[in-house]
C-alpha positions in Angstrom: 118.1 91.6 96.9 115.9 94.9 96.4 116.9 97.6 93.6 118.0 100.7 95.2 114.0 102.1 94.1 112.8 98.9 96.4 115.4 99.5 99.3 114.3 103.3 99.7 110.4 102.6 99.2 111.5 99.8 102.1 112.9 102.6 104.1 109.2 104.6 103.8 107.4 101.2 104.9 109.8 101.0 108.0 109.1 104.5 109.0 105.4 103.8 108.8 106.3 100.5 110.8 108.3 102.6 113.0 105.4 104.5 114.0 103.2 102.3 114.9 105.4 100.2 117.3 104.8 97.3 114.8 108.8 96.6 113.7 109.0 92.6 113.8 112.6 90.5 113.3 112.4 87.2 111.4 116.0 86.3 112.2 117.5 83.2 110.3 120.6 82.5 109.4 122.2 84.3 107.5 126.4 83.4 105.7 127.9 86.9 106.4 129.9 86.1 103.1 127.2 85.9 101.0 125.5 88.8 102.2 127.8 91.5 102.0 129.3 90.2 99.0 125.6 91.3 97.6 125.5 94.5 99.3 128.5 95.3 97.7 127.5 94.1 94.3 124.6 96.1 94.2 126.0 98.9 94.7 129.9 98.6 92.5 127.9 100.3 89.6 127.2 103.4 91.3 131.2 103.8 92.2 132.1 107.2 90.8 135.2 106.5 88.8 138.3 105.6 90.0 136.2 104.6 93.2 137.4 101.4 94.7 134.9 99.0 97.3 136.9 96.6 99.6 135.0 94.2 101.6 136.8 92.8 105.1 135.3 90.0 106.9 136.1 87.1 109.2 132.7 84.8 107.4 130.5 83.3 109.3 127.1 83.0 110.1 124.9 85.2 112.0 121.0 84.5 113.0 119.4 87.9 112.0 117.1 89.4 109.8 118.1 89.9 106.8 116.4 92.7 105.1 116.7 95.3 108.4 120.5 94.2 108.2 120.3 95.1 104.0 118.5 98.7 104.6 120.6 99.6 107.3 124.0 98.5 105.8 122.7 99.7 102.4 121.6 102.9 103.7 125.1 103.7 105.1 126.8 102.2 101.8 124.7 104.5 99.0 125.5 107.5 101.7 129.9 106.4 101.2 129.2 106.1 97.5 127.1 109.6 97.1 129.4 111.5 98.3 132.7 109.8 98.2 134.4 110.6 94.3 137.6 109.8 94.8 139.8 106.3 97.5 138.1 104.2 98.3 135.2 102.3 100.4 135.4 99.1 102.8 132.3 97.2 103.4 134.1 95.7 107.7 132.0 93.8 109.5 133.1 91.0 112.1 132.5 89.8 116.1 132.2 92.1 118.6 131.0 91.3 122.1 128.1 89.2 121.7 127.2 90.6 118.6 128.3 91.6 114.9 129.9 95.3 114.0 129.2 96.4 110.5 131.6 99.4 109.4 131.2 101.2 105.6 134.5 103.7 105.7 135.5 106.1 103.1 137.9 108.8 101.9 134.4 111.1 100.9 134.0 114.7 101.8 133.3 113.8 105.4 130.4 115.0 107.9 130.6 117.9 109.3 131.2 118.2 113.2 128.1 120.1 114.0 126.1 117.8 111.8 127.9 114.3 113.4 125.8 115.3 116.6 122.6 115.0 115.6 123.0 113.1 112.1 120.5 110.2 114.1 118.2 112.7 115.8 115.4 113.9 112.8 112.7 111.3 113.9 112.9 112.3 117.7 113.2 116.2 117.2 111.2 117.3 113.7 113.2 120.8 114.4 115.9 120.3 113.4 115.4 118.7 109.7 116.9 121.6 106.6 117.1 119.6 103.6 119.8 122.1 103.1 121.9 121.2 106.0 121.0 117.8 107.4 121.5 113.9 105.2 118.1 113.2 105.0 115.9 111.0 107.6 117.0 107.5 106.3 120.3 107.7 108.9 117.5 108.1 111.1 115.2 105.0 110.7 118.4 103.1 110.5 119.2 104.5 114.4 115.0 103.5 115.0 115.5 100.0 113.2 119.3 99.2 114.5 117.2 100.9 118.3 114.3 98.7 118.4 117.4 95.6 118.1 118.6 96.4 120.9 121.9 97.8 119.1 124.0 100.6 118.6 124.9 102.7 115.8 127.3 105.4 115.3 129.1 108.1 113.1 133.0 108.8 113.2 135.5 111.2 111.1 138.2 109.0 109.6 142.1 110.3 109.9 142.4 110.4 106.4 139.1 111.8 105.6 136.3 110.6 105.2 133.7 109.1 107.4 133.2 105.4 109.0 129.1 104.9 109.6 129.1 102.0 111.6 126.0 99.7 113.4 126.3 97.2 115.9 123.9 94.5 116.6 122.9 91.8 119.2 123.1 88.5 117.6 124.4 84.7 117.7 127.8 84.8 115.4 129.3 81.8 114.2 132.9 81.6 112.6 132.1 78.5 110.3 
């Protein structure tokens, strides 16, 4: 799996693929427990003292593109790590409606409602980008990847504070 620098370079490459309509999915059978553990292990060294990271999942396999699943999930995890100073982060995954739902929940500072409305729209409305008010281009790229796969991506405020970034992609999931 890629380092954080390789991951960010990968996001830049994906933007050019998206803009040129050349995004291709290379699906293979993935062991979900293994992929999610690798992603969590990759961000654990960056957790702030006292912050924990848990994985909730049902195991099994999915026929999916590991590169794009990794890009989207890692971006959500890295945002959670960046904005969570205490408490916990949860990486959860489960089969849902003929696909796979992945959630990253945290107890961080949260995202103000006004920003949640346009969080994923930077690629469609370039006039919304103001560095101090919008959390960068990464989530817009994630949305474009998920949209291209036929999936959905969203953000929700957590009742106890913090944020849940989630995405669902139409893939075959088996519980083995």
